[in-house]
N, CA, C, O and the ligand as a Tripos MOL2 file, in Angstrom:
@<TRIPOS>MOLECULE
protein
  241   239    61     0     0
PROTEIN
NO_CHARGES

@<TRIPOS>ATOM
      1 N          42.2290  -45.2750   -0.7820 N.3       1 MET1
      2 CA         41.5030  -46.4960   -0.4330 C.3       1 MET1
      3 C          40.7940  -47.0170   -1.6780 C.2       1 MET1
      4 O          39.8370  -46.4090   -2.1570 O.2       1 MET1
      5 N          41.2710  -48.1430   -2.1970 N.am      2 LYS2
      6 CA         40.7520  -48.6920   -3.4420 C.3       2 LYS2
      7 C          39.6540  -49.7120   -3.1360 C.2       2 LYS2
      8 O          39.8590  -50.6530   -2.3700 O.2       2 LYS2
      9 N          38.5060  -49.5100   -3.7380 N.am      3 VAL3
     10 CA         37.3910  -50.4240   -3.5240 C.3       3 VAL3
     11 C          37.3830  -51.4730   -4.6290 C.2       3 VAL3
     12 O          37.4910  -51.1510   -5.8120 O.2       3 VAL3
     13 N          37.2540  -52.7260   -4.2250 N.am      4 LYS4
     14 CA         37.2420  -53.8260   -5.1860 C.3       4 LYS4
     15 C          36.0670  -54.7610   -4.9000 C.2       4 LYS4
     16 O          35.4550  -54.7170   -3.8320 O.2       4 LYS4
     17 N          35.7750  -55.6050   -5.8840 N.am      5 ALA5
     18 CA         34.6650  -56.5440   -5.7260 C.3       5 ALA5
     19 C          35.1550  -57.9760   -5.9080 C.2       5 ALA5
     20 O          36.0160  -58.2500   -6.7440 O.2       5 ALA5
     21 N          34.5950  -58.8820   -5.1170 N.am      6 CYS6
     22 CA         34.9750  -60.2910   -5.1830 C.3       6 CYS6
     23 C          34.4440  -60.9340   -6.4650 C.2       6 CYS6
     24 O          33.2900  -60.7210   -6.8370 O.2       6 CYS6
     25 N          35.2780  -61.7120   -7.1320 N.am      7 ARG7
     26 CA         34.8530  -62.3890   -8.3610 C.3       7 ARG7
     27 C          33.8820  -63.5310   -8.0830 C.2       7 ARG7
     28 O          33.1230  -63.9210   -8.9700 O.2       7 ARG7
     29 N          33.8910  -64.0650   -6.8850 N.am      8 GLU8
     30 CA         33.0370  -65.2130   -6.5570 C.3       8 GLU8
     31 C          31.6780  -64.7850   -5.9930 C.2       8 GLU8
     32 O          30.6360  -65.1870   -6.5100 O.2       8 GLU8
     33 N          31.6930  -63.9750   -4.9380 N.am      9 CYS9
     34 CA         30.4290  -63.6570   -4.2660 C.3       9 CYS9
     35 C          30.0300  -62.1980   -4.4460 C.2       9 CYS9
     36 O          28.9730  -61.7840   -3.9710 O.2       9 CYS9
     37 N          30.8750  -61.4030   -5.1370 N.am     10 ARG10
     38 CA         30.5750  -60.0150   -5.4870 C.3      10 ARG10
     39 C          30.5230  -59.0790   -4.2900 C.2      10 ARG10
     40 O          30.0090  -57.9670   -4.4070 O.2      10 ARG10
     41 N          31.0350  -59.4920   -3.1620 N.am     11 THR11
     42 CA         31.1620  -58.5900   -2.0250 C.3      11 THR11
     43 C          32.1020  -57.4470   -2.3830 C.2      11 THR11
     44 O          33.1470  -57.6600   -2.9990 O.2      11 THR11
     45 N          31.7230  -56.2360   -1.9930 N.am     12 ILE12
     46 CA         32.5910  -55.0770   -2.1990 C.3      12 ILE12
     47 C          33.3980  -54.8510   -0.9320 C.2      12 ILE12
     48 O          32.8590  -54.8300    0.1750 O.2      12 ILE12
     49 N          34.7000  -54.6830   -1.1140 N.am     13 THR13
     50 CA         35.5940  -54.5700    0.0350 C.3      13 THR13
     51 C          36.7800  -53.6740   -0.3030 C.2      13 THR13
     52 O          37.0780  -53.4250   -1.4710 O.2      13 THR13
     53 N          37.4460  -53.2000    0.7370 N.am     14 THR14
     54 CA         38.6920  -52.4590    0.5410 C.3      14 THR14
     55 C          39.8760  -53.3200    0.9810 C.2      14 THR14
     56 O          41.0160  -52.8580    0.9760 O.2      14 THR14
     57 N          39.6110  -54.5570    1.3570 N.am     15 LYS15
     58 CA         40.6730  -55.4500    1.8110 C.3      15 LYS15
     59 C          41.3670  -56.1170    0.6120 C.2      15 LYS15
     60 O          40.8230  -56.1170   -0.4920 O.2      15 LYS15
     61 N          42.5650  -56.6850    0.8230 N.am     16 PRO16
     62 CA         43.2940  -57.3000   -0.2990 C.3      16 PRO16
     63 C          42.6440  -58.5780   -0.8390 C.2      16 PRO16
     64 O          42.7970  -58.8860   -2.0210 O.2      16 PRO16
     65 N          41.9310  -59.3190   -0.0060 N.am     17 VAL17
     66 CA         41.1670  -60.4740   -0.4910 C.3      17 VAL17
     67 C          39.7510  -60.3960    0.0850 C.2      17 VAL17
     68 O          39.4900  -59.6500    1.0280 O.2      17 VAL17
     69 N          38.8540  -61.1710   -0.4940 N.am     18 CYS18
     70 CA         37.4650  -61.1650   -0.0260 C.3      18 CYS18
     71 C          37.3890  -61.6280    1.4310 C.2      18 CYS18
     72 O          37.9140  -62.6910    1.7640 O.2      18 CYS18
     73 N          36.7390  -60.8430    2.3110 N.am     19 PRO19
     74 CA         36.6410  -61.2430    3.7270 C.3      19 PRO19
     75 C          35.7240  -62.4480    3.9330 C.2      19 PRO19
     76 O          35.7750  -63.0840    4.9850 O.2      19 PRO19
     77 N          34.8890  -62.7710    2.9480 N.am     20 LYS20
     78 CA         33.9450  -63.8770    3.1140 C.3      20 LYS20
     79 C          34.4730  -65.1800    2.5470 C.2      20 LYS20
     80 O          34.4390  -66.2080    3.2230 O.2      20 LYS20
     81 N          34.9660  -65.1530    1.3020 N.am     21 CYS21
     82 CA         35.3530  -66.4240    0.6800 C.3      21 CYS21
     83 C          36.8300  -66.4590    0.2780 C.2      21 CYS21
     84 O          37.2880  -67.4460   -0.2970 O.2      21 CYS21
     85 N          37.5770  -65.3940    0.5750 N.am     22 LYS22
     86 CA         39.0200  -65.3350    0.3050 C.3      22 LYS22
     87 C          39.3830  -65.4370   -1.1770 C.2      22 LYS22
     88 O          40.5260  -65.7260   -1.5310 O.2      22 LYS22
     89 N          38.4060  -65.1990   -2.0230 N.am     23 ALA23
     90 CA         38.6680  -65.2830   -3.4650 C.3      23 ALA23
     91 C          39.3350  -64.0050   -3.9640 C.2      23 ALA23
     92 O          39.4110  -63.0040   -3.2520 O.2      23 ALA23
     93 N          39.8130  -64.0640   -5.1940 N.am     24 ALA24
     94 CA         40.4720  -62.9200   -5.8130 C.3      24 ALA24
     95 C          39.4700  -61.8040   -6.0670 C.2      24 ALA24
     96 O          38.2860  -62.0530   -6.2930 O.2      24 ALA24
     97 N          39.9590  -60.5770   -6.0280 N.am     25 LEU25
     98 CA         39.1190  -59.4090   -6.2390 C.3      25 LEU25
     99 C          39.3700  -58.8080   -7.6070 C.2      25 LEU25
    100 O          40.4150  -59.0240   -8.2220 O.2      25 LEU25
    101 N          38.3930  -58.0520   -8.0660 N.am     26 SER26
    102 CA         38.5300  -57.3400   -9.3300 C.3      26 SER26
    103 C          38.1970  -55.8820   -9.1020 C.2      26 SER26
    104 O          37.2620  -55.5660   -8.3660 O.2      26 SER26
    105 N          38.9600  -54.9780   -9.7320 N.am     27 ASP27
    106 CA         38.5800  -53.5630   -9.6240 C.3      27 ASP27
    107 C          37.7180  -53.1440  -10.8080 C.2      27 ASP27
    108 O          37.3690  -51.9730  -10.9520 O.2      27 ASP27
    109 N          37.3770  -54.1240  -11.6620 N.am     28 ASP28
    110 CA         36.5280  -53.8320  -12.8120 C.3      28 ASP28
    111 C          35.1150  -54.3610  -12.5370 C.2      28 ASP28
    112 O          34.7490  -55.4600  -12.9550 O.2      28 ASP28
    113 N          34.3450  -53.5530  -11.8300 N.am     29 PHE29
    114 CA         32.9770  -53.9740  -11.5210 C.3      29 PHE29
    115 C          32.0370  -52.8000  -11.7290 C.2      29 PHE29
    116 O          32.4770  -51.6520  -11.7980 O.2      29 PHE29
    117 N          30.7390  -53.0840  -11.8290 N.am     30 SER30
    118 CA         29.7700  -52.0020  -12.0110 C.3      30 SER30
    119 C          28.5350  -52.2730  -11.1610 C.2      30 SER30
    120 O          28.1940  -53.4200  -10.8710 O.2      30 SER30
    121 N          27.8920  -51.2140  -10.7800 N.am     31 GLY31
    122 CA         26.6670  -51.3210  -10.0030 C.3      31 GLY31
    123 C          26.9540  -51.5810   -8.5420 C.2      31 GLY31
    124 O          28.0270  -52.0580   -8.1730 O.2      31 GLY31
    125 N          25.9780  -51.2580   -7.7230 N.am     32 LEU32
    126 CA         26.1440  -51.4500   -6.2890 C.3      32 LEU32
    127 C          24.7850  -51.7920   -5.6970 C.2      32 LEU32
    128 O          23.8160  -51.0520   -5.8650 O.2      32 LEU32
    129 N          24.7270  -52.9160   -5.0070 N.am     33 ALA33
    130 CA         23.5030  -53.2920   -4.3030 C.3      33 ALA33
    131 C          23.8130  -53.3320   -2.8260 C.2      33 ALA33
    132 O          24.7340  -54.0250   -2.3940 O.2      33 ALA33
    133 N          23.0430  -52.5870   -2.0500 N.am     34 ILE34
    134 CA         23.2150  -52.6300   -0.5960 C.3      34 ILE34
    135 C          22.0900  -53.4850   -0.0290 C.2      34 ILE34
    136 O          20.9140  -53.1310   -0.1120 O.2      34 ILE34
    137 N          22.4720  -54.6040    0.5430 N.am     35 VAL35
    138 CA         21.4950  -55.5400    1.0960 C.3      35 VAL35
    139 C          21.4660  -55.3770    2.6140 C.2      35 VAL35
    140 O          22.4520  -55.6450    3.3000 O.2      35 VAL35
    141 N          20.3140  -54.9310    3.1240 N.am     36 MET36
    142 CA         20.1720  -54.7260    4.5610 C.3      36 MET36
    143 C          19.5590  -55.9630    5.2150 C.2      36 MET36
    144 O          19.8730  -56.3210    6.3500 O.2      36 MET36
    145 N          18.6720  -56.5990    4.4500 N.am     37 ASP37
    146 CA         17.9270  -57.7430    4.9830 C.3      37 ASP37
    147 C          17.9120  -58.8200    3.9050 C.2      37 ASP37
    148 O          17.0360  -58.8360    3.0390 O.2      37 ASP37
    149 N          18.8780  -59.7090    3.9670 N.am     38 ALA38
    150 CA         19.0690  -60.6970    2.8960 C.3      38 ALA38
    151 C          17.8400  -61.5880    2.7270 C.2      38 ALA38
    152 O          17.5210  -61.9840    1.6060 O.2      38 ALA38
    153 N          17.1550  -61.9070    3.8050 N.am     39 GLU39
    154 CA         16.0090  -62.8190    3.6970 C.3      39 GLU39
    155 C          14.7770  -62.1530    3.0950 C.2      39 GLU39
    156 O          13.9590  -62.8080    2.4490 O.2      39 GLU39
    157 N          14.6520  -60.8450    3.3140 N.am     40 GLY40
    158 CA         13.4670  -60.1560    2.8220 C.3      40 GLY40
    159 C          13.7010  -59.3640    1.5500 C.2      40 GLY40
    160 O          12.7950  -58.6820    1.0730 O.2      40 GLY40
    161 N          14.8930  -59.4410    0.9970 N.am     41 SER41
    162 CA         15.2350  -58.6160   -0.1570 C.3      41 SER41
    163 C          15.1030  -59.3850   -1.4630 C.2      41 SER41
    164 O          15.6520  -60.4760   -1.6130 O.2      41 SER41
    165 N          14.3620  -58.7980   -2.4140 N.am     42 GLU42
    166 CA         14.2200  -59.4180   -3.7360 C.3      42 GLU42
    167 C          15.5580  -59.4410   -4.4650 C.2      42 GLU42
    168 O          15.8930  -60.4160   -5.1370 O.2      42 GLU42
    169 N          16.3220  -58.3520   -4.3260 N.am     43 ILE43
    170 CA         17.6350  -58.2830   -4.9840 C.3      43 ILE43
    171 C          18.5280  -59.4020   -4.4630 C.2      43 ILE43
    172 O          19.2210  -60.0640   -5.2350 O.2      43 ILE43
    173 N          18.5090  -59.6050   -3.1750 N.am     44 ALA44
    174 CA         19.3280  -60.6460   -2.5690 C.3      44 ALA44
    175 C          18.9410  -62.0260   -3.0980 C.2      44 ALA44
    176 O          19.8040  -62.8710   -3.3350 O.2      44 ALA44
    177 N          17.6520  -62.2450   -3.2810 N.am     45 LYS45
    178 CA         17.1870  -63.5290   -3.8180 C.3      45 LYS45
    179 C          17.6980  -63.7550   -5.2270 C.2      45 LYS45
    180 O          18.2160  -64.8240   -5.5510 O.2      45 LYS45
    181 N          17.5450  -62.7290   -6.0650 N.am     46 VAL46
    182 CA         17.9820  -62.8290   -7.4630 C.3      46 VAL46
    183 C          19.4890  -63.0570   -7.5280 C.2      46 VAL46
    184 O          19.9720  -63.8360   -8.3500 O.2      46 VAL46
    185 N          20.2300  -62.3700   -6.6540 N.am     47 MET47
    186 CA         21.6920  -62.4640   -6.6820 C.3      47 MET47
    187 C          22.2110  -63.6230   -5.8300 C.2      47 MET47
    188 O          23.4180  -63.8530   -5.7570 O.2      47 MET47
    189 N          21.2970  -64.3500   -5.1870 N.am     48 LYS48
    190 CA         21.6580  -65.4710   -4.3260 C.3      48 LYS48
    191 C          22.5660  -65.0360   -3.1630 C.2      48 LYS48
    192 O          23.5310  -65.7160   -2.8160 O.2      48 LYS48
    193 N          22.2270  -63.9010   -2.5860 N.am     49 ILE49
    194 CA         22.9830  -63.3630   -1.4540 C.3      49 ILE49
    195 C          22.2980  -63.7930   -0.1590 C.2      49 ILE49
    196 O          21.0780  -63.6890   -0.0330 O.2      49 ILE49
    197 N          23.0690  -64.2650    0.7780 N.am     50 THR50
    198 CA         22.4840  -64.7410    2.0300 C.3      50 THR50
    199 C          22.9010  -63.9050    3.2370 C.2      50 THR50
    200 O          22.3950  -64.1020    4.3420 O.2      50 THR50
    201 N          23.8300  -62.9680    3.0170 N.am     51 GLU51
    202 CA         24.2610  -62.1080    4.1190 C.3      51 GLU51
    203 C          24.1150  -60.6610    3.7230 C.2      51 GLU51
    204 O          24.2570  -60.3100    2.5520 O.2      51 GLU51
    205 N          23.8250  -59.8020    4.7190 N.am     52 LYS52
    206 CA         23.7490  -58.3810    4.4110 C.3      52 LYS52
    207 C          25.1340  -57.8410    4.0880 C.2      52 LYS52
    208 O          26.1510  -58.3770    4.5280 O.2      52 LYS52
    209 N          25.1480  -56.7720    3.3140 N.am     53 GLY53
    210 CA         26.4220  -56.1780    2.9260 C.3      53 GLY53
    211 C          26.2830  -55.3910    1.6450 C.2      53 GLY53
    212 O          25.1780  -55.1280    1.1700 O.2      53 GLY53
    213 N          27.4360  -55.0150    1.0890 N.am     54 ARG54
    214 CA         27.4450  -54.2730   -0.1690 C.3      54 ARG54
    215 C          27.9820  -55.1890   -1.2570 C.2      54 ARG54
    216 O          29.0090  -55.8450   -1.0840 O.2      54 ARG54
    217 N          27.2760  -55.2260   -2.3790 N.am     55 TYR55
    218 CA         27.6290  -56.1490   -3.4590 C.3      55 TYR55
    219 C          27.6580  -55.4240   -4.7930 C.2      55 TYR55
    220 O          26.8740  -54.5070   -5.0360 O.2      55 TYR55
    221 N          28.5720  -55.8480   -5.6510 N.am     56 ALA56
    222 CA         28.6120  -55.3520   -7.0210 C.3      56 ALA56
    223 C          27.5680  -56.1000   -7.8450 C.2      56 ALA56
    224 O          27.3370  -57.2900   -7.6310 O.2      56 ALA56
    225 N          26.9450  -55.4040   -8.7810 N.am     57 LEU57
    226 CA         25.9690  -56.0740   -9.6400 C.3      57 LEU57
    227 C          26.6800  -56.9010  -10.7150 C.2      57 LEU57
    228 O          26.2220  -57.9850  -11.0760 O.2      57 LEU57
    229 N          27.7900  -56.3850  -11.2150 N.am     58 ARG58
    230 CA         28.5470  -57.1030  -12.2260 C.3      58 ARG58
    231 C          30.0310  -57.0210  -11.9190 C.2      58 ARG58
    232 O          30.5490  -55.9470  -11.6110 O.2      58 ARG58
    233 N          30.7120  -58.1520  -12.0040 N.am     59 VAL59
    234 CA         32.1670  -58.1880  -11.8260 C.3      59 VAL59
    235 C          32.7600  -58.8220  -13.0630 C.2      59 VAL59
    236 O          32.3190  -59.8890  -13.4890 O.2      59 VAL59
    237 N          33.7550  -58.1770  -13.6430 N.am     60 ARG60
    238 CA         34.3940  -58.7330  -14.8400 C.3      60 ARG60
    239 C          35.7130  -59.3870  -14.4790 C.2      60 ARG60
    240 O          36.4010  -59.9140  -15.3530 O.2      60 ARG60
    241 ZN         33.9000  -63.4310   -1.9860 Zn       61 ZN61
@<TRIPOS>BOND
     1     1     2 1
     2     2     3 1
     3     3     4 2
     4     3     5 am
     5     5     6 1
     6     6     7 1
     7     7     8 2
     8     7     9 am
     9     9    10 1
    10    10    11 1
    11    11    12 2
    12    11    13 am
    13    13    14 1
    14    14    15 1
    15    15    16 2
    16    15    17 am
    17    17    18 1
    18    18    19 1
    19    19    20 2
    20    19    21 am
    21    21    22 1
    22    22    23 1
    23    23    24 2
    24    23    25 am
    25    25    26 1
    26    26    27 1
    27    27    28 2
    28    27    29 am
    29    29    30 1
    30    30    31 1
    31    31    32 2
    32    31    33 am
    33    33    34 1
    34    34    35 1
    35    35    36 2
    36    35    37 am
    37    37    38 1
    38    38    39 1
    39    39    40 2
    40    39    41 am
    41    41    42 1
    42    42    43 1
    43    43    44 2
    44    43    45 am
    45    45    46 1
    46    46    47 1
    47    47    48 2
    48    47    49 am
    49    49    50 1
    50    50    51 1
    51    51    52 2
    52    51    53 am
    53    53    54 1
    54    54    55 1
    55    55    56 2
    56    55    57 am
    57    57    58 1
    58    58    59 1
    59    59    60 2
    60    59    61 am
    61    61    62 1
    62    62    63 1
    63    63    64 2
    64    63    65 am
    65    65    66 1
    66    66    67 1
    67    67    68 2
    68    67    69 am
    69    69    70 1
    70    70    71 1
    71    71    72 2
    72    71    73 am
    73    73    74 1
    74    74    75 1
    75    75    76 2
    76    75    77 am
    77    77    78 1
    78    78    79 1
    79    79    80 2
    80    79    81 am
    81    81    82 1
    82    82    83 1
    83    83    84 2
    84    83    85 am
    85    85    86 1
    86    86    87 1
    87    87    88 2
    88    87    89 am
    89    89    90 1
    90    90    91 1
    91    91    92 2
    92    91    93 am
    93    93    94 1
    94    94    95 1
    95    95    96 2
    96    95    97 am
    97    97    98 1
    98    98    99 1
    99    99   100 2
   100    99   101 am
   101   101   102 1
   102   102   103 1
   103   103   104 2
   104   103   105 am
   105   105   106 1
   106   106   107 1
   107   107   108 2
   108   107   109 am
   109   109   110 1
   110   110   111 1
   111   111   112 2
   112   111   113 am
   113   113   114 1
   114   114   115 1
   115   115   116 2
   116   115   117 am
   117   117   118 1
   118   118   119 1
   119   119   120 2
   120   119   121 am
   121   121   122 1
   122   122   123 1
   123   123   124 2
   124   123   125 am
   125   125   126 1
   126   126   127 1
   127   127   128 2
   128   127   129 am
   129   129   130 1
   130   130   131 1
   131   131   132 2
   132   131   133 am
   133   133   134 1
   134   134   135 1
   135   135   136 2
   136   135   137 am
   137   137   138 1
   138   138   139 1
   139   139   140 2
   140   139   141 am
   141   141   142 1
   142   142   143 1
   143   143   144 2
   144   143   145 am
   145   145   146 1
   146   146   147 1
   147   147   148 2
   148   147   149 am
   149   149   150 1
   150   150   151 1
   151   151   152 2
   152   151   153 am
   153   153   154 1
   154   154   155 1
   155   155   156 2
   156   155   157 am
   157   157   158 1
   158   158   159 1
   159   159   160 2
   160   159   161 am
   161   161   162 1
   162   162   163 1
   163   163   164 2
   164   163   165 am
   165   165   166 1
   166   166   167 1
   167   167   168 2
   168   167   169 am
   169   169   170 1
   170   170   171 1
   171   171   172 2
   172   171   173 am
   173   173   174 1
   174   174   175 1
   175   175   176 2
   176   175   177 am
   177   177   178 1
   178   178   179 1
   179   179   180 2
   180   179   181 am
   181   181   182 1
   182   182   183 1
   183   183   184 2
   184   183   185 am
   185   185   186 1
   186   186   187 1
   187   187   188 2
   188   187   189 am
   189   189   190 1
   190   190   191 1
   191   191   192 2
   192   191   193 am
   193   193   194 1
   194   194   195 1
   195   195   196 2
   196   195   197 am
   197   197   198 1
   198   198   199 1
   199   199   200 2
   200   199   201 am
   201   201   202 1
   202   202   203 1
   203   203   204 2
   204   203   205 am
   205   205   206 1
   206   206   207 1
   207   207   208 2
   208   207   209 am
   209   209   210 1
   210   210   211 1
   211   211   212 2
   212   211   213 am
   213   213   214 1
   214   214   215 1
   215   215   216 2
   216   215   217 am
   217   217   218 1
   218   218   219 1
   219   219   220 2
   220   219   221 am
   221   221   222 1
   222   222   223 1
   223   223   224 2
   224   223   225 am
   225   225   226 1
   226   226   227 1
   227   227   228 2
   228   227   229 am
   229   229   230 1
   230   230   231 1
   231   231   232 2
   232   231   233 am
   233   233   234 1
   234   234   235 1
   235   235   236 2
   236   235   237 am
   237   237   238 1
   238   238   239 1
   239   239   240 2
@<TRIPOS>SUBSTRUCTURE
     1 MET1         2 RESIDUE 1 A MET
     2 LYS2         6 RESIDUE 1 A LYS
     3 VAL3        10 RESIDUE 1 A VAL
     4 LYS4        14 RESIDUE 1 A LYS
     5 ALA5        18 RESIDUE 1 A ALA
     6 CYS6        22 RESIDUE 1 A CYS
     7 ARG7        26 RESIDUE 1 A ARG
     8 GLU8        30 RESIDUE 1 A GLU
     9 CYS9        34 RESIDUE 1 A CYS
    10 ARG10       38 RESIDUE 1 A ARG
    11 THR11       42 RESIDUE 1 A THR
    12 ILE12       46 RESIDUE 1 A ILE
    13 THR13       50 RESIDUE 1 A THR
    14 THR14       54 RESIDUE 1 A THR
    15 LYS15       58 RESIDUE 1 A LYS
    16 PRO16       62 RESIDUE 1 A PRO
    17 VAL17       66 RESIDUE 1 A VAL
    18 CYS18       70 RESIDUE 1 A CYS
    19 PRO19       74 RESIDUE 1 A PRO
    20 LYS20       78 RESIDUE 1 A LYS
    21 CYS21       82 RESIDUE 1 A CYS
    22 LYS22       86 RESIDUE 1 A LYS
    23 ALA23       90 RESIDUE 1 A ALA
    24 ALA24       94 RESIDUE 1 A ALA
    25 LEU25       98 RESIDUE 1 A LEU
    26 SER26      102 RESIDUE 1 A SER
    27 ASP27      106 RESIDUE 1 A ASP
    28 ASP28      110 RESIDUE 1 A ASP
    29 PHE29      114 RESIDUE 1 A PHE
    30 SER30      118 RESIDUE 1 A SER
    31 GLY31      122 RESIDUE 1 A GLY
    32 LEU32      126 RESIDUE 1 A LEU
    33 ALA33      130 RESIDUE 1 A ALA
    34 ILE34      134 RESIDUE 1 A ILE
    35 VAL35      138 RESIDUE 1 A VAL
    36 MET36      142 RESIDUE 1 A MET
    37 ASP37      146 RESIDUE 1 A ASP
    38 ALA38      150 RESIDUE 1 A ALA
    39 GLU39      154 RESIDUE 1 A GLU
    40 GLY40      158 RESIDUE 1 A GLY
    41 SER41      162 RESIDUE 1 A SER
    42 GLU42      166 RESIDUE 1 A GLU
    43 ILE43      170 RESIDUE 1 A ILE
    44 ALA44      174 RESIDUE 1 A ALA
    45 LYS45      178 RESIDUE 1 A LYS
    46 VAL46      182 RESIDUE 1 A VAL
    47 MET47      186 RESIDUE 1 A MET
    48 LYS48      190 RESIDUE 1 A LYS
    49 ILE49      194 RESIDUE 1 A ILE
    50 THR50      198 RESIDUE 1 A THR
    51 GLU51      202 RESIDUE 1 A GLU
    52 LYS52      206 RESIDUE 1 A LYS
    53 GLY53      210 RESIDUE 1 A GLY
    54 ARG54      214 RESIDUE 1 A ARG
    55 TYR55      218 RESIDUE 1 A TYR
    56 ALA56      222 RESIDUE 1 A ALA
    57 LEU57      226 RESIDUE 1 A LEU
    58 ARG58      230 RESIDUE 1 A ARG
    59 VAL59      234 RESIDUE 1 A VAL
    60 ARG60      238 RESIDUE 1 A ARG
    61 ZN61       241 GROUP 0 **** ****
C-alpha cells in the first residue's frame, strides 16, 4: 500500500488520485500533519486547510 500526497491540497492518500480535488499525487513528500479540528487548529490555519484529515507538510 503506497502512500502519496496531493500536489494541490497536500492530502495524504493511498488512492490513485486525490479524493478531494482529483489532482495528481506525488510520492515525494515530507512531514505529516494530522488535523482533527480544522477550525481550531493553528496548523490548519497556516496550511489553509479547511477539512480534517492527514496532510503532508511539503510536497515536491
Ligand atoms: Zn488534493
